[in-house]
C-alpha positions in Angstrom: -52.1 -13.3 89.4 -50.5 -15.8 87.3 -48.1 -17.7 89.8 -44.9 -16.9 87.5 -45.4 -13.2 87.9 -45.5 -13.5 91.3 -42.5 -15.5 91.7 -40.4 -13.2 89.4 -42.0 -9.7 90.0 -43.5 -9.8 93.5 -41.5 -12.2 95.8 -38.0 -10.5 95.6 -39.7 -7.2 97.0 -41.5 -9.5 100.0 -38.2 -11.1 100.4 -36.4 -7.5 100.4 -38.9 -6.3 102.9 -38.2 -9.0 105.5 -34.5 -8.4 105.2 -35.0 -4.9 106.0 -37.1 -5.8 109.2 -34.0 -8.1 110.0 -31.7 -5.4 109.6 -33.7 -3.0 111.5 -33.8 -5.5 114.7 -30.0 -6.0 114.3 -29.2 -2.2 114.0 -32.2 0.4 114.6 -30.3 3.0 113.3 -28.8 1.7 110.1 -31.0 4.5 107.7 -32.2 7.6 109.0 -36.0 6.8 110.2 -37.7 8.9 107.1 -35.2 7.4 104.9 -36.2 4.1 105.7 -40.0 4.8 105.5 -39.2 6.0 102.3 -37.7 2.7 101.3 -40.3 0.4 103.0 -43.2 2.6 101.0 -41.4 1.8 97.7 -41.0 -2.1 98.4 -44.6 -2.3 99.7 -46.1 -0.4 96.7 -43.9 -3.0 94.4 -46.2 -5.8 96.3 -49.8 -4.5 95.6 -51.4 -6.1 92.5 -54.9 -4.8 93.1 -56.7 -2.6 95.7 -60.1 -3.7 96.7 -61.8 -7.1 96.5 -62.2 -7.2 92.8 -59.1 -7.7 90.4 -58.2 -4.6 88.7 -55.4 -3.6 86.0 -53.2 -2.0 88.6 -50.6 -5.0 88.3 -50.3 -4.4 84.6 -50.1 -0.5 84.9 -47.4 -0.5 87.2 -45.0 -3.4 85.9 -42.6 -1.0 84.7 -42.1 0.7 88.0 -41.5 -2.8 89.8 -38.7 -3.7 86.9 -37.5 -0.1 87.4 -37.3 -0.7 91.2 -35.8 -4.0 91.0 -32.9 -2.6 89.0 -32.0 0.1 91.5 -32.5 -2.2 94.5 -31.2 -5.7 93.5 -27.5 -4.7 93.9 -28.0 -3.0 97.3 -30.7 -4.8 99.2 -29.5 -8.2 99.5 -31.8 -11.0 101.3 -29.0 -11.4 103.8 -29.4 -8.5 106.2 -25.8 -9.0 107.1 -24.6 -8.0 103.8 -26.8 -4.9 103.4 -24.3 -1.7 103.0 -26.4 1.2 104.5 -24.4 3.8 102.8 -24.8 2.2 99.4 -28.5 1.5 99.9 -29.1 5.0 101.1 -27.3 6.3 97.7 -29.9 4.8 95.8 -33.0 6.5 97.6 -33.3 9.5 95.9 -33.6 7.7 92.5 -36.3 5.6 94.5 -38.1 8.5 95.6 -38.1 9.9 92.3 -39.6 6.5 91.1 -42.4 6.4 93.6 -43.5 9.9 93.0 -43.8 9.3 89.5 -45.9 6.3 89.8 -48.1 7.3 92.4 -49.1 10.1 90.0 -49.4 7.6 87.2 -51.9 5.4 89.6 -54.0 8.3 90.9 -54.1 10.3 87.4 -55.6 7.0 85.6 -58.4 7.0 88.2 -57.5 3.7 89.4 -57.3 4.6 92.9 -57.4 7.6 95.1 -54.2 9.0 96.7 -55.9 8.5 100.1 -56.8 4.8 99.5 -53.4 3.9 98.1 -51.7 5.4 101.0 -53.9 3.3 103.5 -53.4 0.4 101.9 -49.8 0.7 101.6 -49.8 1.9 105.4 -51.0 -1.3 106.9 -49.6 -4.9 106.3 -52.3 -7.4 107.2 -50.7 -11.1 108.9 -52.4 -14.1 107.5 -51.8 -17.2 109.5 -51.5 -20.7 108.1 -51.7 -23.4 110.7 -50.2 -26.7 109.3 -51.4 -30.1 109.8 -49.6 -32.1 112.7 -52.4 -34.0 114.5 -51.8 -33.5 118.4 -48.2 -31.9 117.6 -50.2 -28.7 116.5 -51.2 -27.8 120.0 -47.9 -25.9 120.1 -49.6 -23.1 117.8 -51.3 -22.0 121.0 -48.0 -20.3 122.3 -47.7 -18.5 118.9 -51.2 -17.5 118.9 -50.9 -16.2 122.5 -47.9 -14.1 121.7 -49.8 -12.5 118.7 -52.8 -11.5 120.9 -50.3 -9.7 123.6 -48.6 -8.0 120.8 -52.0 -6.8 119.9 -51.7 -8.6 116.2 -55.0 -10.1 115.1 -54.8 -12.5 112.1 -56.5 -10.8 108.9 -57.1 -14.4 107.8 -56.5 -17.9 108.9 -56.2 -21.0 106.8 -55.9 -24.4 108.7 -54.9 -28.1 107.7 -55.9 -30.7 109.9 -55.8 -30.1 113.7 -54.6 -26.6 112.5 -58.1 -26.1 111.1 -59.8 -27.0 114.5 -57.4 -24.7 116.1 -58.4 -22.2 113.8 -62.3 -22.1 113.8 -62.2 -22.1 117.7 -59.9 -19.2 117.7 -62.0 -17.3 115.0 -64.8 -17.6 116.9 -64.1 -14.0 118.8 -62.2 -11.2 117.7 -60.0 -11.5 121.0 -57.8 -14.3 121.7 -57.9 -15.8 125.4 -55.7 -18.7 126.1 -57.3 -19.7 129.1 -61.0 -20.0 127.5 -59.3 -22.1 124.7 -57.8 -24.3 127.5 -61.4 -24.8 128.7 -62.7 -25.6 125.3 -60.3 -28.3 124.7 -61.0 -29.8 128.1 -64.7 -29.9 127.4 -63.4 -31.9 124.4 -61.6 -34.2 126.4 -64.2 -34.6 129.1 -67.2 -34.7 126.9 -65.5 -37.1 124.3 -65.3 -36.6 120.9 -65.0 -40.0 119.6 -67.9 -42.4 118.8 -68.2 -45.9 117.3 -67.3 -45.8 113.5 -70.1 -45.6 110.9 -69.3 -48.2 108.3 -70.6 -46.5 105.7 -70.5 -42.6 105.9 -72.2 -40.6 103.4 -69.1 -38.1 102.9 -66.2 -39.1 104.8 -64.2 -42.4 104.3 -64.8 -45.3 106.8 -62.1 -45.3 109.7 -61.8 -46.6 113.2 -63.3 -44.0 115.0 -65.7 -41.4 114.1 -65.0 -37.8 115.0 -67.8 -35.9 116.6 -66.7 -32.2 116.7 -70.6 -31.0 117.1 -71.1 -33.3 120.1 -68.2 -31.9 121.9 -68.1 -28.3 120.8 -71.5 -27.7 119.2 -72.9 -25.4 121.9 -70.0 -23.1 121.5 -70.8 -22.9 117.8 -74.5 -22.5 118.1 -75.9 -19.7 115.9 -79.6 -18.1 115.7 -80.6 -20.8 113.0 -78.2 -23.7 114.0 -74.5 -24.2 113.9 -72.5 -21.2 113.0 -70.9 -21.3 109.5 -67.5 -20.4 108.3 -68.9 -17.2 107.2 -70.3 -16.4 110.6 -66.9 -16.3 112.3 -65.6 -13.2 113.5 -62.5 -13.9 111.8 -61.9 -15.4 108.2 -61.1 -18.6 108.4 -60.8 -21.5 105.5 -59.8 -25.1 106.0 -58.3 -27.3 103.4 -59.4 -31.0 103.1 -58.7 -33.7 100.5 -61.2 -34.7 98.1 -60.5 -38.4 96.7 -61.4 -38.2 93.2 -62.0 -41.3 90.9 -59.5 -43.8 91.3 -57.9 -42.6 94.7 -58.8 -46.0 96.4 -56.6 -48.7 95.5 -59.0 -51.0 98.3 -62.8 -51.2 98.5 -64.0 -48.1 100.4 -65.4 -50.3 103.4 -61.9 -51.8 103.8 -60.9 -48.5 105.6 -62.6 -49.3 108.4 -60.7 -52.4 109.0 -57.2 -50.7 109.1 -56.8 -50.3 112.8 -57.7 -54.0 114.3 -57.5 -52.3 118.0 -60.6 -51.9 120.2 -60.8 -48.0 120.5 -63.0 -45.9 122.3 -61.6 -42.5 123.5 -58.3 -40.2 123.2 -56.2 -42.3 125.7 -56.8 -45.3 123.3 -55.6 -43.5 120.4 -52.4 -42.2 122.1 -51.4 -45.5 123.0 -51.8 -47.2 119.8 -49.1 -49.7 119.6 -46.1 -49.7 116.8 -47.9 -52.5 114.6 -51.2 -50.7 114.3 -49.6 -47.3 113.8 -47.3 -49.1 111.0 -50.8 -50.2 109.1 -52.2 -46.5 109.2 -48.9 -45.1 108.0 -49.1 -47.6 105.1 -52.8 -46.8 104.4 -51.8 -43.1 104.3 -48.9 -43.3 102.2 -51.0 -45.7 99.8 -53.3 -42.8 99.3 -51.0 -40.2 99.2 -49.5 -41.9 95.9 -53.1 -40.8 94.3 -52.2 -37.4 94.8 -53.1 -36.9 91.0 -56.7 -37.6 91.6 -57.0 -35.6 94.9 -59.2 -32.6 94.6 -58.1 -29.5 97.0 -61.1 -28.2 98.9 -60.6 -25.1 100.7 -63.6 -24.7 102.5 -64.6 -21.3 103.1 -63.2 -19.8 100.3 -66.1 -20.0 97.8 -69.7 -18.8 98.4 -71.0 -22.6 98.9 -68.7 -23.9 101.3 -68.5 -20.7 103.3 -71.9 -21.8 104.4 -70.9 -24.9 105.8 -70.7 -25.1 109.6 -67.4 -24.5 110.8 -67.2 -27.4 112.9 -68.0 -29.5 109.7 -65.2 -28.0 107.8 -62.7 -28.4 110.4 -63.9 -32.1 111.1 -63.3 -33.2 107.4 -59.9 -31.4 107.4 -58.9 -33.4 110.6 -60.2 -36.7 109.4 -56.9 -39.0 109.1 -57.6 -42.0 106.6 -58.3 -45.3 108.5 -58.0 -43.7 111.7 -60.4 -41.1 112.0 -63.8 -40.3 109.9 -65.8 -37.3 109.7 -69.6 -36.7 108.6 -72.1 -34.2 109.9 -75.1 -35.4 111.7 -77.6 -37.3 109.5 -80.5 -34.6 110.1 -78.6 -31.5 109.0 -80.0 -31.1 105.4 -78.2 -27.7 104.9 -74.9 -29.4 105.3 -75.8 -32.4 103.4 -77.0 -30.1 100.4 -73.6 -28.3 100.3 -71.7 -31.3 100.5 -73.8 -33.5 97.8 -73.1 -30.4 95.4 -69.4 -30.6 96.2 -69.2 -34.3 95.8 -71.3 -34.4 92.7 -69.4 -31.6 91.1 -65.7 -33.3 91.5 -66.9 -36.8 91.4 -65.7 -37.6 94.8 -65.7 -40.9 96.6 -64.8 -39.3 99.9 -63.3 -36.4 101.8 -60.3 -36.8 104.1 -57.6 -34.8 106.0 -56.3 -31.7 104.2 -52.5 -32.7 104.9 -52.7 -35.2 102.1 -53.1 -32.5 99.7 -51.0 -29.9 101.8 -49.3 -30.1 104.9 -48.9 -26.2 105.3 -51.4 -24.6 102.9 -49.5 -21.5 102.0 -50.2 -21.6 98.3 -54.0 -22.0 98.7 -54.0 -19.1 101.1 -52.1 -16.8 98.6 -54.6 -17.7 95.9 -57.5 -16.9 97.9 -56.2 -13.6 99.0 -55.4 -12.9 95.2 -58.7 -13.8 94.5 -60.2 -11.2 96.7 -60.8 -13.5 100.0 -60.4 -10.6 102.6 -60.4 -7.5 100.1 -56.7 -6.7 100.7 -53.7 -8.4 98.9 -51.0 -6.3 101.0 -50.1 -9.4 103.3 -47.5 -11.0 105.0 -48.0 -14.8 105.3 -46.8 -16.6 108.6 -46.6 -20.5 108.1 -46.4 -22.4 111.4 -45.2 -26.2 111.1 -45.4 -28.6 113.9 -43.8 -31.4 112.0 -40.9 -32.5 114.2 -38.8 -35.9 114.1 -40.9 -38.1 115.6 -39.3 -40.0 118.7 -39.8 -43.1 120.7 -42.8 -45.2 120.1 -43.8 -42.8 117.4 -40.9 -43.3 115.5 -42.7 -45.7 113.2 -44.6 -42.1 111.8 -41.3 -41.1 110.3 -42.3 -42.5 106.7 -45.8 -40.8 106.9 -44.3 -37.6 108.1 -41.7 -37.6 105.2 -44.4 -38.4 102.9 -46.8 -35.3 103.8 -43.9 -32.8 104.6 -43.1 -33.2 101.0 -46.6 -31.6 100.0 -45.0 -28.7 101.6 -42.6 -28.0 98.9 -45.1 -26.0 96.6 -46.1 -24.0 99.2 -42.5 -22.6 100.3 -42.6 -20.0 98.0 -45.6 -18.4 99.0 -45.1 -18.2 102.8 -43.0 -15.0 104.1 -42.2 -16.4 107.5 -42.0 -20.1 108.7 -41.9 -21.5 112.0 -41.0 -25.1 112.5 -41.5 -25.7 116.0 -39.5 -28.4 117.8 -40.6 -29.0 121.2 -43.9 -30.5 120.2 -46.6 -32.8 121.7 -46.8 -36.5 120.6 -48.4 -36.7 117.1 -51.5 -39.0 118.5 -52.2 -37.0 121.5 -54.9 -35.5 120.1 -56.8 -33.9 123.2 -54.3 -33.8 125.9 -54.6 -33.1 129.8 -54.4 -29.3 130.6 -50.8 -29.6 132.1 -49.5 -30.8 128.7 -51.7 -28.2 127.0 -50.1 -25.5 129.3 -46.4 -26.9 128.7 -46.9 -27.0 124.9 -48.2 -23.5 124.8 -45.2 -22.6 126.8 -42.9 -23.9 124.7 -44.6 -22.5 121.6 -44.2 -19.0 123.3 -40.4 -19.5 123.8 -40.0 -20.7 119.9 -42.0 -18.3 118.5 -40.3 -15.3 120.0 -38.0 -14.3 117.4 -40.5 -14.6 114.8 -42.9 -12.2 117.0 -40.1 -9.7 117.2 -39.7 -9.7 113.3 -43.2 -9.3 112.9 -43.5 -6.3 114.7 -41.1 -4.7 112.5 -42.4 -6.2 109.4 -45.8 -4.9 110.4 -45.2 -1.7 111.5 -47.5 1.1 109.9 -46.1 3.6 107.6 -47.1 7.3 107.3 -48.3 8.7 104.3 -46.1 9.7 101.2 -46.3 13.4 101.6 -45.8 13.0 105.4 -42.6 10.7 104.4 -41.2 13.0 102.1 -41.6 16.4 104.0 -39.2 15.0 106.6 -36.7 12.9 104.6 -33.3 14.3 104.3 -31.4 13.7 100.9 -28.8 11.1 100.4 -25.3 12.4 101.1 -23.7 10.5 98.3 -25.4 8.8 94.9 -25.1 5.2 94.1 
């Protein structure tokens, strides 16, 4: 789908459905339940572009329906739930019902989709979770993931960036989420050590002060029948955003990035305790790279057949490789990963692969594009963006220019998320592998801050009856509007 079509024709209905969910939380009886279901069905039908994995012509066939529905609802369904007048809104619903009935007949009569399949697609809205990049601050996302599990909501698809990718692939190993088990995984990272001596000439990554070794710490958790589990082998669909550095992206010789940090680093504690002078050099390096955005190549690993074969830990490792600070490369003896990455590097003429946050801190647009391309077989989704970039305090205040720079990348993604949670009580940015006590505290803070959004999601994702069942029990309006 063309972006302009989404913004002009589809997004108003996504915003309208969120307004309805908010209004329902404020006043559960603002409309008769069957009348509300009628309205929700109409608004959801207007959001459907295609049913099934392959693009179809449904989007064009019902374009007039979206236009006429927007004309009916725009005056009575504002995005501010407090401004919704239930009587005026209800007065339009008989006309809405007639319009929906005619459109359904047109869709089914043209053989585009069966009545049963259309009802099934509209009945269930899937949740897509975008886990943004925020280094150690991202552990606050664990609280949100735990709340979703308690509510019985399993993400239909996750897209990660930086540490969000690490959390996403770990979460996606199993259909169910167990917070205590994930705490154990992160404890394993801390005890085994995840950092190694730097490789001064990595094959695919960019040289840095430390080498990230996800496989050494977590490899046994991702062991498959013939090696490491690939992204396509995870129980939940996950893609990881990295940044490909195209020709001209580096203003300095490649090897100079290994000398950005002149401190002696060995483990997570050394990283968390970096002095302000060293941090300032890292900030300068990343900001300088960010100025080359025009020659960046977004790499949404997992969204195509080739990168879906990449080991999940490798995809997450590249996504979290902070330039000058952390480098990532798969083991030198992994021919399968090397072949995939060689093809990627050659195809895009890349000089290195680094942290996805340089491309997009909260990659909601990339998630939307993958969904529209058929990534999960349904396009009826709500995109939830988790954001842990809070104002840095204390010693980490030196990171402020960097966080402002990468936060600006979210501007292009904002129109594509439906809900956005900007967590405020977050762990330090460079506390990449915190103690268990800090992890628990982060998760607890995340649960508290996610509470209101969780209730909104419950209303937004609530399933719908079949159209004929809705109409069989829906009373007629008391007045016209």
